[in-house]
C-alpha positions as CSV (number, residue, x, y, z in Angstrom):
1,M,0.0,0.0,0.0
2,F,1.6,3.5,-0.9
3,Y,1.3,5.9,2.2
4,D,2.1,9.5,1.4
5,Y,0.7,11.1,4.8
6,A,1.5,10.5,8.3
7,K,1.3,12.1,11.6
8,I,3.9,11.6,14.3
9,Y,5.1,12.7,17.7
10,V,8.7,13.7,18.4
11,K,10.3,14.3,21.6
12,A,13.9,15.5,22.0
13,G,16.0,14.4,24.9
14,D,15.9,16.3,28.1
15,G,19.2,17.8,29.5
16,G,21.0,16.2,32.2
17,N,21.0,17.9,35.7
18,G,24.0,19.6,37.1
19,A,25.8,17.9,39.9
20,V,26.5,19.3,43.5
21,A,30.0,18.1,44.7
22,F,32.9,19.3,46.7
23,R,36.7,18.5,46.5
24,R,37.5,16.4,49.7
25,E,41.3,15.2,49.3
26,K,44.1,15.1,51.6
27,Y,46.4,18.2,51.5
28,V,43.8,20.2,49.7
29,P,42.2,22.3,52.2
30,A,38.9,24.1,51.1
31,G,38.8,22.3,47.9
32,G,35.7,23.9,46.7
33,P,33.0,23.1,44.6
34,C,33.6,20.6,41.6
35,G,30.2,19.5,40.3
36,G,30.0,18.9,36.6
37,D,27.4,20.1,34.2
38,G,24.8,17.7,32.8
39,G,24.8,16.8,29.0
40,R,22.6,18.2,26.3
41,G,19.7,16.1,25.1
42,G,19.7,14.6,21.8
43,D,17.9,16.0,18.8
44,V,15.4,14.7,16.6
45,V,16.6,14.9,13.0
46,L,14.8,14.0,9.9
47,V,17.0,12.9,6.9
48,A,15.9,12.8,3.3
49,D,16.8,9.3,1.8
50,R,16.3,8.4,-1.8
51,N,16.2,4.9,-0.9
52,L,12.7,5.2,0.6
53,H,9.7,5.9,-1.5
54,T,6.5,5.7,0.8
55,L,5.8,6.7,4.3
56,N,4.6,3.3,5.2
57,D,7.1,2.9,8.1
58,F,5.3,5.6,10.1
59,R,1.9,3.7,9.9
60,Y,3.1,1.5,12.5
61,R,5.4,3.7,14.7
62,K,4.0,7.2,15.8
63,H,6.3,8.2,18.6
64,Y,9.9,9.1,18.4
65,K,12.1,9.9,21.5
66,A,15.8,11.0,21.4
67,E,18.1,10.1,24.3
68,R,18.5,12.4,27.2
69,G,21.8,13.8,28.5
70,E,23.7,12.3,31.4
71,H,23.8,14.1,34.7
72,G,27.0,15.8,35.8
73,R,29.3,14.2,38.3
74,G,31.9,15.2,40.9
75,K,35.5,16.0,40.0
76,D,34.1,18.4,37.5
77,Q,32.9,15.8,35.1
78,H,30.3,16.7,32.6
79,G,27.6,14.4,31.6
80,R,27.6,12.8,28.1
81,K,25.5,14.5,25.5
82,G,22.5,12.4,24.4
83,E,22.5,10.8,21.1
84,D,20.7,12.1,18.2
85,L,17.7,10.3,16.8
86,I,17.9,10.1,13.1
87,V,14.5,9.6,11.4
88,R,14.7,8.6,7.6
89,V,12.0,9.9,5.4
90,P,11.7,9.8,1.5
91,V,13.0,12.5,-0.7
92,G,10.2,15.0,-1.4
93,T,8.6,14.7,2.3
94,V,7.1,18.2,3.4
95,V,7.3,18.4,7.2
96,R,4.9,20.8,9.1
97,D,4.3,21.3,12.7
98,A,0.7,20.4,13.5
99,E,0.3,23.8,15.1
100,G,1.7,25.6,12.0
101,A,4.8,26.8,13.6
102,F,7.1,25.9,10.8
103,C,7.2,24.0,7.4
104,V,10.3,22.3,5.9
105,D,10.6,20.8,2.4
106,L,13.1,17.8,2.2
107,H,13.5,17.8,-1.5
108,R,17.3,16.6,-1.7
109,H,19.1,13.4,-0.8
110,G,20.9,13.8,2.5
111,Q,19.1,17.1,3.4
112,R,18.5,17.1,7.2
113,A,15.9,19.0,9.5
114,V,16.2,19.4,13.2
115,V,12.5,19.3,14.1
116,A,12.9,19.0,17.9
117,R,16.1,20.3,19.8
118,G,17.5,18.6,23.0
119,G,17.3,20.5,26.2
120,K,20.4,22.2,27.5
121,G,22.2,20.5,30.4
122,G,22.0,22.0,33.8
123,R,25.1,23.7,35.4
124,G,26.8,22.2,38.3
125,N,27.6,24.0,41.4
126,A,31.1,24.6,40.0
127,R,29.8,27.1,37.8
128,F,28.1,29.3,40.5
129,T,31.3,30.2,42.4
130,S,31.8,33.8,42.9
131,P,32.6,36.2,45.9
132,Q,28.9,36.2,46.8
133,F,28.6,32.3,46.6
134,R,31.8,30.9,47.9
135,A,30.6,27.5,48.4
136,P,27.2,27.1,46.5
137,R,25.2,24.1,47.4
138,F,23.0,24.0,44.6
139,A,23.0,23.1,40.8
140,E,20.5,23.7,37.8
141,K,18.3,20.9,36.4
142,G,18.4,20.4,32.6
143,D,15.9,21.8,30.3
144,P,13.3,19.5,28.7
145,G,13.6,18.7,25.3
146,E,11.3,20.0,22.6
147,E,8.3,18.1,21.8
148,R,5.7,18.4,19.1
149,W,3.4,16.6,16.6
150,L,4.4,16.7,13.1
151,V,2.5,16.2,9.8
152,L,4.5,14.4,7.0
153,E,3.4,14.8,3.4
154,L,5.2,13.1,0.5
155,K,5.3,14.7,-2.8
156,L,6.9,12.2,-5.4
157,L,10.0,13.2,-7.1
158,A,9.7,12.1,-10.9
159,D,11.1,13.4,-14.2
160,V,7.8,12.8,-16.2
161,G,4.4,12.7,-14.6
162,L,1.5,11.0,-16.8
163,V,-1.8,12.7,-16.1
164,G,-5.1,12.3,-17.6
165,Y,-8.7,11.2,-17.3
166,P,-9.3,7.5,-15.9
167,N,-8.9,4.8,-18.6
168,A,-7.0,7.0,-20.9
169,G,-4.1,4.4,-20.8
170,K,-1.7,5.9,-18.5
171,S,-0.9,2.7,-16.6
172,S,-0.6,0.8,-20.0
173,L,1.9,3.4,-21.2
174,L,3.9,3.1,-18.2
175,G,3.9,-0.9,-18.3
176,R,5.0,-0.4,-22.0
177,I,8.0,2.0,-21.4
178,S,9.3,0.5,-18.0
179,E,9.6,-2.7,-16.0
180,A,6.7,-1.2,-13.7
181,R,3.5,-3.7,-13.6
182,P,0.6,-1.4,-12.7
183,K,-2.8,-3.0,-12.6
184,V,-4.6,-2.5,-15.9
185,A,-8.3,-2.9,-16.2
186,G,-11.2,-1.6,-18.2
187,Y,-13.0,0.3,-15.5
188,P,-12.3,3.9,-14.2
189,F,-10.0,4.5,-11.2
190,T,-8.0,1.3,-11.6
191,T,-5.1,3.0,-10.4
192,L,-5.5,4.0,-6.8
193,N,-2.1,5.0,-6.1
194,P,0.9,6.7,-7.8
195,N,3.1,4.1,-9.7
196,L,6.9,4.8,-10.5
197,G,9.0,3.4,-13.4
198,V,12.2,4.1,-15.2
199,A,12.2,4.6,-19.0
200,Q,14.8,4.5,-21.3
201,A,15.5,6.6,-24.5
202,G,18.9,5.7,-26.0
203,E,21.5,6.2,-23.2
204,R,19.2,8.5,-21.3
205,S,17.0,7.0,-18.5
206,F,14.5,9.0,-16.4
207,V,11.6,8.3,-13.7
208,V,8.1,8.3,-14.8
209,A,5.1,8.6,-12.5
210,D,1.7,7.4,-13.4
211,L,-0.8,9.5,-11.2
212,P,-4.2,8.4,-10.7
213,G,-6.8,9.6,-13.0
214,L,-8.1,13.3,-12.5
215,I,-11.5,14.5,-13.5
216,E,-13.3,17.6,-13.6
217,G,-13.4,19.2,-10.1
218,A,-10.2,17.4,-9.0
219,H,-8.6,20.6,-7.4
220,E,-11.6,20.7,-5.0
221,G,-11.5,17.0,-4.1
222,A,-13.6,15.2,-6.8
223,G,-12.4,11.8,-7.5
224,L,-8.7,10.8,-6.5
225,G,-7.5,14.3,-7.8
226,F,-7.2,16.4,-4.6
227,R,-5.2,13.5,-2.8
228,F,-2.6,13.2,-5.7
229,L,-2.3,16.3,-7.3
230,R,0.4,17.2,-4.8
231,H,2.6,14.7,-6.7
232,V,2.2,16.6,-10.0
233,E,4.1,19.5,-8.4
234,R,7.4,17.6,-8.2
235,T,7.3,16.4,-12.0
236,R,9.6,18.3,-14.4
237,V,7.6,17.6,-17.4
238,L,3.8,16.7,-17.9
239,V,2.5,14.1,-20.4
240,L,-1.1,14.5,-20.9
241,V,-2.6,11.1,-21.9
242,V,-5.8,11.5,-23.9
243,D,-8.2,8.8,-25.3
244,T,-7.9,10.0,-28.8
245,A,-10.7,7.4,-29.9
246,G,-13.2,8.6,-27.5
247,T,-14.0,5.0,-26.4
248,E,-15.5,6.6,-23.0
249,G,-17.7,8.9,-25.1
250,R,-15.7,12.1,-24.3
251,D,-14.1,14.3,-27.0
252,P,-10.2,14.2,-26.6
253,R,-10.3,18.1,-26.8
254,D,-12.4,18.6,-23.9
255,D,-10.3,16.2,-21.9
256,V,-7.0,18.4,-22.6
257,K,-9.1,21.6,-21.5
258,V,-10.4,20.1,-18.3
259,I,-7.2,18.7,-17.1
260,R,-5.1,21.7,-18.0
261,R,-7.6,23.9,-16.1
262,E,-7.7,21.7,-13.1
263,L,-3.7,21.8,-13.0
264,R,-3.9,25.7,-13.1
265,L,-6.5,25.8,-10.6
266,Y,-4.6,23.6,-8.2
267,N,-1.2,25.5,-8.6
268,P,-0.9,28.3,-11.2
269,E,2.8,27.2,-11.5
270,L,1.8,24.1,-13.2
271,A,0.6,26.0,-16.1
272,E,4.2,27.1,-17.0
273,R,5.6,23.5,-16.6
274,P,6.6,21.8,-20.0
275,L,3.7,19.6,-21.3
276,V,3.1,17.5,-24.3
277,I,0.0,15.3,-25.3
278,A,0.1,11.5,-25.7
279,A,-2.6,10.9,-28.0
280,N,-3.3,7.3,-27.1
281,K,-5.3,4.4,-28.6
282,M,-4.3,5.2,-32.2
283,D,-4.7,1.5,-33.1
284,I,-8.8,2.2,-33.1
285,P,-9.8,3.6,-36.5
286,A,-12.0,6.4,-35.0
287,A,-8.7,8.0,-33.6
288,G,-7.3,9.3,-36.9
289,E,-10.1,12.0,-37.4
290,K,-10.0,13.2,-33.9
291,L,-6.2,13.4,-33.9
292,A,-6.3,16.0,-36.6
293,L,-9.0,18.0,-34.4
294,L,-6.7,17.8,-31.5
295,R,-3.8,19.3,-33.6
296,E,-6.1,22.0,-34.8
297,E,-7.3,22.9,-31.4
298,F,-3.9,22.9,-29.8
299,P,-1.2,24.0,-32.3
300,D,1.2,25.3,-29.6
301,I,1.4,21.8,-27.8
302,K,3.6,18.9,-29.1
303,I,1.3,16.0,-29.7
304,Y,2.8,12.3,-30.1
305,P,0.1,9.8,-31.5
306,I,0.8,6.6,-29.8
307,S,-0.8,3.1,-29.2
308,A,0.3,1.9,-25.7
309,L,-1.3,-1.3,-26.3
310,W,0.8,-2.2,-29.4
311,G,3.8,0.1,-28.8
312,R,3.4,2.2,-31.9
313,G,4.9,5.8,-31.6
314,V,6.1,5.2,-28.0
315,D,9.9,5.5,-28.9
316,E,9.2,8.9,-30.5
317,L,7.5,10.1,-27.4
318,L,10.4,8.9,-25.2
319,Y,13.0,10.5,-27.2
320,G,10.9,13.7,-27.3
321,L,10.8,13.7,-23.5
322,A,14.4,12.9,-23.0
323,G,15.2,16.1,-25.3
324,I,12.7,18.3,-23.2
325,L,14.4,16.9,-20.0
326,E,17.9,17.9,-21.2
327,E,16.7,21.5,-22.0
328,E,15.2,21.7,-18.4
329,E,18.6,20.6,-17.0
330,E,20.6,23.3,-19.0
331,K,18.1,25.9,-17.5
332,E,18.7,24.6,-13.9
333,E,22.4,24.3,-14.3
334,V,22.8,27.2,-12.1
335,S,23.1,24.6,-9.5
336,A,21.2,23.7,-6.7
337,P,23.1,24.2,-3.3
338,P,24.6,21.4,-1.4
339,A,22.4,19.5,1.2
340,E,22.3,21.6,4.2
341,E,21.0,21.1,7.7
342,V,17.7,23.1,8.5
343,R,17.1,24.2,12.0
344,V,13.4,24.9,12.6
345,T,12.7,28.3,14.3
346,T,9.4,29.0,16.0
347,V,8.2,32.2,17.8
348,A,9.3,30.8,21.2
349,D,12.9,30.7,20.1
350,R,12.8,34.6,20.0
351,D,13.3,37.2,22.9
352,E,15.6,35.1,24.9
353,G,16.8,37.7,27.4
354,G,14.0,40.2,27.6
355,F,10.9,40.0,30.1
356,A,7.5,42.0,30.7
357,V,5.7,42.6,33.9
358,T,1.8,42.6,33.7
359,R,-0.8,43.2,36.4
360,D,-4.3,41.4,36.6
361,E,-6.8,40.8,39.5
362,D,-4.5,37.7,40.7
363,G,-1.3,39.9,41.1
364,F,1.8,40.3,39.0
365,R,3.2,38.1,36.3
366,V,6.6,38.3,34.9
367,V,6.9,36.8,31.4
368,G,10.0,36.1,29.6
369,K,12.0,33.1,28.2
370,G,15.1,33.7,30.3
371,I,13.6,34.3,33.3
372,E,11.0,31.6,33.2
373,R,13.9,29.1,32.3
374,L,16.0,30.2,35.3
375,A,12.9,29.6,37.5
376,A,12.3,26.2,36.0
377,R,15.9,25.0,36.4
378,L,16.4,25.8,40.1
379,D,15.3,24.0,43.2
380,L,13.8,27.0,45.0
381,E,13.4,24.7,48.1
382,N,17.2,25.0,48.5
383,P,18.1,27.9,50.6
384,D,21.2,28.7,48.5
385,A,19.4,28.4,45.2
386,L,16.6,30.5,46.5
387,R,19.3,33.3,47.4
388,Y,20.7,32.9,43.9
389,F,17.4,33.5,42.1
390,H,16.6,36.6,44.2
391,H,20.1,37.9,43.3
392,M,19.4,37.2,39.6
393,L,16.0,39.1,39.9
394,R,17.8,42.2,41.0
395,L,20.5,41.9,38.4
396,M,18.1,41.4,35.5
397,G,16.0,44.5,36.7
398,V,12.9,42.4,37.7
399,D,12.9,43.9,41.1
400,D,12.8,47.6,39.8
401,A,10.2,46.8,37.2
402,L,7.9,45.4,39.9
403,R,8.2,48.3,41.9
404,R,7.4,50.7,39.0
405,K,4.1,48.8,38.6
406,G,3.2,49.5,42.1
407,I,4.0,46.1,44.0
408,A,3.4,46.0,47.8
409,P,4.5,43.4,50.3
410,G,2.1,40.5,50.3
411,D,1.3,40.8,46.6
412,T,1.5,37.5,44.5
413,V,4.2,37.3,41.9
414,S,4.1,34.4,39.2
415,I,7.0,33.4,37.1
416,G,6.2,30.5,34.9
417,D,4.8,27.7,37.2
418,L,6.5,29.5,40.2
419,E,4.3,31.6,42.5
420,F,5.6,33.6,45.6
421,E,4.7,36.5,48.0
422,W,6.5,39.9,47.5
423,E,8.6,41.0,50.3
424,E,11.0,43.8,50.5
């Protein structure tokens, strides 16, 4: 079964906790703090792999979690970083945050996207030594790793896409020009999933995709069009296969007009894509007259009369497509940049150091990523940690900001999940 859509949950590794430790060695009086830092949690990384062709693996496994960082230890030993979790996806996968925070297109082999970043490790007590804190007996907890639901959507990468009405002969043509063996039958919508094959024209080979039949209204979800139109976006050349003999009772000229309109309505850029018409079923006597009408109606489009059943005219079509692909490659010769690593950025990543103070009926709230992270990292049941936290509030200017807002002893202050009463 061909799967081109999946929804998965990813969780990066939590950071390790810092350690509280002191040197206690003979002949080293007042050795001082030596607690090491916790290790950073592992990232969740998606990697485009050309050896994968569907999202079938994500049907059975929905949750992916990276390794957490190790806790710090004494003797200034830092914890080990958690291993990154590498998740391989097919080339052409579009990755979206389920809440719409970002969108990444993995369209080249080896391209990587860090979709969930590991939490930073907490600092050990050796980091807090200062004239104000000669022997700190506290350390930081590690940050939690990012977690989110992702939507994966596969858009096939192919050189040539076969499009057209059901029963126009797309699957028969793919079976004729490649080793692919799609199901062929005399009823509409025989092809329910895209099929890929490799065609050969002299020394040139290229990938051909047989896309399920489109009908009028496909861009709005009619038939199978809405589900599979996304794959047309990734093809470099379109072959519009038509039933020239009109065996289904349709005029081939109307078929061309309808399919071109549906492609344009789905994505206007598809109207600019190189397109040829494969006038199929030329082995039927009635096709000759309608071929002339096709050429008269569409003089600006190259038309190849073929018979997918008997193979007539197929070689001319293949060599014509090979020539178009060569021209397209020359246009794109400006070179695509090498595969790079993408780090997704969300709104939450901004405003690291600033904070804001608001007042409501419940008291005062301090909002800011840096101050909220500090409150979450410290164990405020520890007197030393609490004293350090108050010291940092003064240094960051939070105390002064609260006074400017009119805070009085006994008022409630909230910072993240922390609540406390204000005292001078």
